[in-house]
PADO-681186 format. One line per field, with one value per residue (C-alpha): residue number from 1; x, y, z; residue in three letters. Coordinates in steps of 0.02 Angstrom, whole numbers, plus 50000, padded with zeros to 5 digits. Last residue first. Layout:
BEGIN
seq NUM ...
east X ...
north Y ...
up Z ...
type ALA ...
***
This chain:
BEGIN
seq 439 438 437 436 435 434 433 432 431 430 429 428 427 426 425 424 423 422 421 420 419 418 417 416 415 414 413 412 411 410 409 408 407 406 405 404 403 402 401 400 399 398 397 396 395 394 393 392 391 390 389 388 387 386 385 384 383 382 381 380 379 378 377 376 375 374 373 372 371 370 369 368 367 366 365 364 363 362 361 360 359 358 357 356 355 354 353 352 351 350 349 348 347 346 345 344 343 342 341 340 339 338 337 336 335 334 333 332 331 330 329 328 327 326 325 324 323 322 321 320 319 318 317 316 315 314 313 312 311 310 309 308 307 306 305 304 303 302 301 300 299 298 297 296 295 294 293 292 291 290 289 288 287 286 285 284 283 282 281 280 279 278 277 276 275 274 273 272 271 270 269 268 267 266 265 264 263 262 261 260 259 258 257 256 255 254 253 252 251 250 249 248 247 246 245 244 243 242 241 240 239 238 237 236 235 234 233 232 231 230 229 228 227 226 225 224 223 222 221 220 219 218 217 216 215 214 213 212 211 210 209 208 207 206 205 204 203 202 201 200 199 198 197 196 195 194 193 192 191 190 189 188 187 186 185 184 183 182 181 180 179 178 177 176 175 174 173 172 171 170 169 168 167 166 165 164 163 162 161 160 159 158 157 156 155 154 153 152 151 150 149 148 147 146 145 144 143 142 141 140 139 138 137 136 135 134 133 132 131 130 129 128 127 126 125 124 123 122 121 120 119 118 117 116 115 114 113 112 111 110 109 108 107 106 105 104 103 102 101 100 99 98 97 96 95 94 93 92 91 90 89 88 87 86 85 84 83 82 81 80 79 78 77 76 75 74 73 72 71 70 69 68 67 66 65 64 63 62 61 60 59 58 57 56 55 54 53 52 51 50 49 48 47 46 45 44 43 42 41 40 39 38 37 36 35 34 33 32 31 30 29 28 27 26 25 24 23 22 21 20 19 18 17 16 15 14 13 12 11 10 9 8 7 6 5 4 3 2 1
east 49741 49631 49690 49666 49778 49710 49761 49614 49587 49775 49796 49662 49754 49920 49847 49770 49934 50028 49908 49926 50117 50125 49999 50097 50267 50210 50114 50251 50386 50291 50251 50429 50511 50616 50616 50745 50711 50751 50939 51050 51026 51208 51178 51176 51058 50942 50948 50906 50755 50701 50717 50607 50448 50532 50587 50412 50328 50449 50416 50229 50247 50366 50238 50085 50143 50128 49964 49884 49939 49862 49702 49684 49710 49584 49455 49485 49468 49301 49218 49295 49426 49606 49718 49681 49594 49409 49278 49099 49018 48948 49104 49215 49098 49099 49290 49306 49183 49275 49445 49386 49512 49494 49468 49612 49727 49699 49741 49894 49967 49909 50015 50171 50156 50131 50285 50394 50327 50350 50532 50570 50486 50583 50748 50723 50732 50562 50489 50414 50560 50608 50453 50343 50442 50437 50248 50225 50331 50269 50372 50228 50241 50085 49956 49908 50086 50087 49921 49986 50142 50034 49921 50060 50103 49928 49932 50100 50044 49881 49966 50101 49971 49869 50015 49967 49881 49909 50096 50142 49996 49875 49822 49684 49710 49623 49585 49431 49316 49165 49011 48955 48806 48666 48554 48666 48809 48938 49126 49223 49316 49500 49586 49774 49840 49953 50065 50110 50260 50227 50229 50388 50490 50423 50462 50640 50674 50602 50708 50868 50830 50796 50954 51052 50967 51006 51189 51199 51133 51249 51397 51335 51327 51466 51592 51546 51457 51274 51141 51116 51110 50988 50879 50884 50818 50680 50625 50621 50526 50384 50271 50290 50188 50042 50048 50033 49891 49802 49827 49766 49609 49574 49599 49676 49655 49527 49340 49261 49411 49480 49310 49301 49468 49411 49252 49354 49471 49319 49246 49415 49422 49244 49297 49450 49344 49211 49345 49425 49256 49208 49374 49353 49174 49226 49358 49543 49598 49788 49792 49976 50022 50042 50178 50277 50430 50426 50468 50310 50239 50062 50055 50034 49861 49777 49868 49814 49635 49632 49701 49579 49430 49488 49509 49333 49251 49350 49295 49113 49140 49228 49090 48961 49067 49099 48912 48886 49020 48933 48771 48856 48934 48761 48699 48853 48847 48723 48857 48932 48760 48736 48902 48851 48689 48778 48890 49056 49147 49085 49138 49322 49296 49192 49333 49465 49364 49331 49516 49566 49431 49486 49669 49628 49697 49671 49764 49674 49616 49792 49867 50049 50079 49934 49974 50140 50074 49920 49969 50143 50070 49959 50111 50220 50094 50205 50367 50503 50667 50686 50749 50585 50494 50599 50557 50373 50371 50431 50311 50164 50213 50212 50043 49949 49793 49614 49562 49645 49800 49800 49952 49873 49731 49854 49918 49742 49701 49860 49818 49642 49718 49840 49695 49599 49755 49772 49589 49593 49752 49672 49527 49638 49772 49945 49960 49935 50075 50198 50133 50156 50331 50378 50323
north 56968 56872 56693 56649 56676 56592 56678 56633 56456 56428 56479 56355 56217 56269 56261 56090 56023 56091 55999 55835 55842 55881 55747 55614 55673 55678 55514 55413 55489 55447 55268 55230 55300 55457 55505 55384 55404 55227 55251 55115 54984 55000 55154 55051 54925 55069 55129 54956 54944 55122 55087 54932 55025 55097 54924 54850 54995 54980 54793 54829 54960 54852 54709 54821 54875 54699 54659 54819 54786 54611 54671 54811 54685 54564 54703 54759 54580 54567 54717 54816 54737 54789 54863 55042 55042 55075 55204 55210 55276 55109 55016 55128 55106 54917 54912 55016 54901 54746 54818 54848 54952 54968 54783 54711 54858 54827 54642 54666 54794 54689 54542 54646 54730 54562 54494 54635 54625 54436 54454 54595 54507 54347 54442 54539 54729 54769 54633 54468 54349 54347 54422 54314 54156 54195 54215 54054 53953 54025 54157 54277 54458 54507 54429 54606 54631 54466 54502 54672 54590 54467 54609 54731 54627 54652 54839 54859 54755 54852 55021 54975 54909 55073 55190 55212 55064 55117 55136 55119 55232 55184 55337 55294 55394 55518 55534 55619 55565 55595 55694 55755 55870 55869 55755 55649 55584 55482 55483 55342 55371 55321 55269 55265 55174 55289 55194 55303 55371 55522 55419 55330 55487 55579 55429 55414 55601 55597 55445 55526 55686 55586 55483 55646 55716 55554 55565 55747 55708 55558 55669 55809 55694 55774 55745 55559 55499 55534 55534 55723 55731 55587 55669 55831 55740 55656 55818 55913 55773 55741 55881 55823 55666 55756 55898 55779 55684 55849 55895 55723 55739 55912 55872 56023 56209 56281 56308 56138 56020 56121 56117 55928 55907 56015 55910 55747 55823 55874 55698 55626 55747 55700 55517 55560 55658 55523 55391 55497 55537 55352 55306 55439 55380 55198 55236 55220 55383 55390 55361 55372 55283 55108 55173 55251 55138 55129 54956 54937 55106 55072 54913 55012 54938 55109 55159 54999 55017 55199 55156 55012 55118 55256 55130 55062 55233 55302 55152 55193 55378 55337 55214 55352 55472 55343 55309 55495 55494 55345 55444 55595 55480 55418 55596 55645 55499 55357 55228 55230 55206 55050 54979 55015 54919 54776 54740 54655 54780 54929 54838 54866 55053 55057 54976 55092 55247 55185 55150 55323 55403 55305 55356 55542 55586 55455 55562 55722 55755 55714 55549 55604 55434 55470 55654 55621 55690 55579 55481 55451 55391 55269 55194 55194 55104 54958 55056 54925 55019 55106 55280 55364 55254 55323 55503 55457 55375 55534 55643 55531 55535 55725 55731 55626 55588 55609 55741 55715 55821 55971 55963 55888 56014 56155 56065 56051 56232 56289 56178 56252 56427 56376 56312 56474 56573 56466 56486 56673 56689 56584 56706 56862 56802 56867 56729 56600 56675 56649 56473 56429 56503 56398 56241
up 48295 48173 48145 48328 48477 48631 48793 48905 48842 48829 49011 49063 48969 49048 49223 49190 49120 49272 49387 49291 49292 49477 49522 49427 49491 49672 49664 49579 49690 49849 49798 49743 49897 49883 50067 50140 50326 50378 50388 50454 50320 50270 50166 50005 50085 50132 49951 49885 50000 49959 49771 49776 49728 49573 49518 49539 49451 49304 49292 49287 49150 49048 49050 49031 48857 48786 48874 48810 48631 48632 48715 48586 48444 48518 48537 48356 48292 48390 48310 48169 48056 48081 47944 47994 48164 48145 48186 48121 48279 48339 48285 48393 48541 48519 48509 48669 48759 48700 48752 48931 49028 49218 49261 49158 49198 49384 49373 49261 49383 49531 49471 49438 49609 49694 49606 49673 49851 49856 49800 49924 50070 50033 50024 50187 50174 50245 50354 50294 50326 50511 50589 50479 50520 50707 50701 50602 50722 50886 50976 51006 50950 51049 50934 50881 50821 50727 50643 50586 50515 50417 50350 50299 50145 50074 50104 50018 49867 49846 49865 49739 49617 49630 49587 49404 49322 49140 49162 48978 48936 48798 48699 48572 48412 48297 48112 48043 47902 48010 47958 47787 47775 47649 47748 47857 47749 47844 47821 47904 48066 48072 48234 48261 48416 48516 48635 48783 48876 48987 49147 49088 49056 49209 49319 49253 49276 49452 49494 49431 49529 49688 49672 49658 49814 49907 49856 49908 50083 50100 50053 50169 50320 50422 50281 50277 50434 50396 50534 50529 50339 50327 50460 50358 50206 50305 50387 50221 50129 50252 50193 50011 50048 50129 50002 49854 49936 49965 49782 49724 49829 49760 49575 49492 49527 49647 49654 49617 49638 49784 49869 49842 49930 50076 50093 50097 50228 50332 50320 50375 50522 50572 50574 50679 50804 50812 50849 50985 51066 51065 51147 51281 51320 51330 51462 51425 51506 51490 51300 51254 51417 51340 51223 51366 51354 51164 51096 50994 50949 50887 50991 51154 51188 51182 51022 50932 50993 50940 50767 50744 50794 50676 50536 50559 50581 50433 50328 50362 50325 50161 50113 50130 50028 49892 49880 49849 49714 49632 49634 49553 49422 49375 49351 49250 49128 49139 49094 49270 49345 49239 49299 49478 49456 49366 49518 49475 49363 49463 49622 49579 49555 49713 49812 49738 49780 49957 49986 49923 50031 50185 50151 50139 50309 50445 50573 50523 50703 50763 50819 50789 50708 50590 50557 50468 50304 50308 50152 50225 50390 50296 50208 50363 50473 50516 50528 50525 50501 50667 50713 50667 50794 50938 50893 50871 51044 51130 51031 51076 51261 51257 51166 51294 51193 51256 51130 50959 50932 50812 50697 50539 50555 50521 50365 50294 50334 50244 50093 50085 50079 49942 49837 49860 49811 49654 49607 49634 49529 49392 49378 49384 49260 49310 49440 49301 49197 49340 49369 49185 49183 49335 49240
type ARG LEU PHE GLY GLU TYR ASN ARG GLN GLN LEU GLN SER GLU ILE GLN LYS VAL THR GLU LEU GLY VAL GLY VAL ILE ILE LEU ILE SER THR GLY GLY PHE PRO PHE ASN ALA ASN ALA GLY GLY PHE GLY ALA LEU ALA MET THR PRO VAL LEU ALA ILE LEU GLY LEU TYR LEU SER GLY PRO TRP THR ILE ARG ASN LEU VAL TYR SER LEU TYR GLU ALA THR PRO ARG GLY ALA ARG ILE GLY PRO ILE PHE GLY GLY TYR LYS LYS MET ASN ASP ALA VAL GLU GLU PRO ASN PHE SER ILE ALA VAL TYR PHE PHE ALA PHE PHE VAL ILE LEU PHE PHE TYR ILE VAL THR HIS ILE PRO LYS GLY ASP VAL LEU HIS GLN GLN ILE TRP ALA SER TRP GLY SER THR SER ASN GLY ALA PHE GLN VAL ILE LEU ILE PRO ILE TYR LEU LEU SER SER ALA PHE ILE VAL PRO ILE VAL GLY ALA GLN ASN VAL LYS LEU PRO ILE TYR THR SER THR GLY GLY TYR SER ARG ARG GLY ILE MET ARG LYS ALA TYR GLN VAL PRO ILE ARG ARG GLN ALA GLN GLU VAL PHE VAL VAL LEU ALA VAL MET VAL PHE GLY ILE LEU ILE VAL THR GLY PHE GLU ILE TRP GLY LYS ALA LEU LYS GLY SER GLU LYS ILE ALA TRP LEU SER GLY PRO PHE GLY ALA ALA ILE SER ILE PHE MET LEU ILE SER MET GLY ASN GLY VAL GLY ARG ASP THR VAL LEU GLU GLY LEU TRP MET VAL LEU ALA THR GLY ALA THR MET THR ILE VAL MET VAL ILE ILE THR PHE ILE SER GLN ASP PRO VAL ILE GLN SER ALA VAL SER CYS GLY SER PHE LEU ALA GLY SER LYS ALA THR ALA VAL LEU GLY THR GLY GLN LEU ILE ALA LEU ALA VAL THR LEU TYR ARG THR TYR GLN THR ILE LYS ALA GLN GLY SER GLN GLY GLU LYS LYS LEU ALA GLU LEU ARG PRO ILE VAL VAL THR LEU LEU GLN LEU ILE ILE SER ALA THR ILE TYR PRO MET ILE GLY LEU ALA PHE ILE THR ILE GLN LEU LEU ALA GLY GLY SER PHE MET ASP MET LEU GLY LEU LEU ASN ASN ASN GLY GLN GLN ALA GLN LYS VAL CYS GLN GLN VAL ASN GLU TYR ASN VAL GLY PRO VAL PRO ILE HIS ALA GLY LEU ARG TYR LEU VAL ILE ILE GLY PHE THR PHE LEU LEU LYS LYS ARG LEU ASP PRO THR LYS PHE ALA ARG ALA PHE ALA THR LEU MET
***
């Protein structure tokens, strides 16, 4: 990987793209430290320090995707989470709404319209999430237990709240535009790169917090243990993410005029983890809803509220079991809506392709569905185990440290984006340094 980056900087075109990408990253990180107008920054810092010492961070997932900007209540507080949510919603609606499905089949023009719809939905979700964040911060529920939580927004007038929501929405739109600039003029997928940077930005602070709070050899033993766990997890994730089942496909020869077409052999790559990190995000978001309701209800002592606070928080056995089964369920659900075996079989039949030993048409679709179900089982179980690593790690450290950085979601995203970006750099290097038969 380091060799690929070194060669990329020696190529003028790639060097410009890499420097442009680094410039966008710097702007993104600067925006993550500019407070929203109307916020008392000193009180926010005091509450953030207290929140980092606890185990039940309600908005931990969104804060991770924003690079720590959400709890700091900055102009990029919402980060790219509204765009991710909008993309997932439109991908799900494509299966349900025939109009969107027709646009998807139109090629580049249809995809451009879907992208435009994603932008509109992103802005709408940013307004909703920004309003919710401001309301939570104003009521003091954002940092429950902090003595100055209710003083984060000193001026609680309608005008101040509207300005805060507009600022956060504009920040989300700017982040979306920066991501698209990286995709067009930089290296890799812009949104994925910004997501990668947001998650990686919290690693140094979390690792140092583990070292400072450690008790064995001034924390260095805990620090080394976490680093070792991280390397093992990265190796496991790389191994599984690269694993795929290759289904061979043979195309029959066709005579068109005097020329012969087809007769080639290829394969359909089915990844073991076909769903990616989406099931983990779905499961985490779904489990946050009951806790969010309890916090907005004022942590009442009623039966259902007490049961949720006792059983549906991180580290509790019931929460862990439900979380694991939700990940497995959403893995199968997302694979079912994102990969259509009947459509793949029809396309193969249309162009004269077939799987050796399998008849074209419906038998091919049934075979693809059978193989997909078999490889989704280990992929879903792998996602569930990876997502539970923070809980097991906290139990190993006595539950005292909530800053464990190598969470399942973060490792999956970082490794996946890193592998994809390096592949794109290597492919562009091969295009510029291709050695043919004549040298």
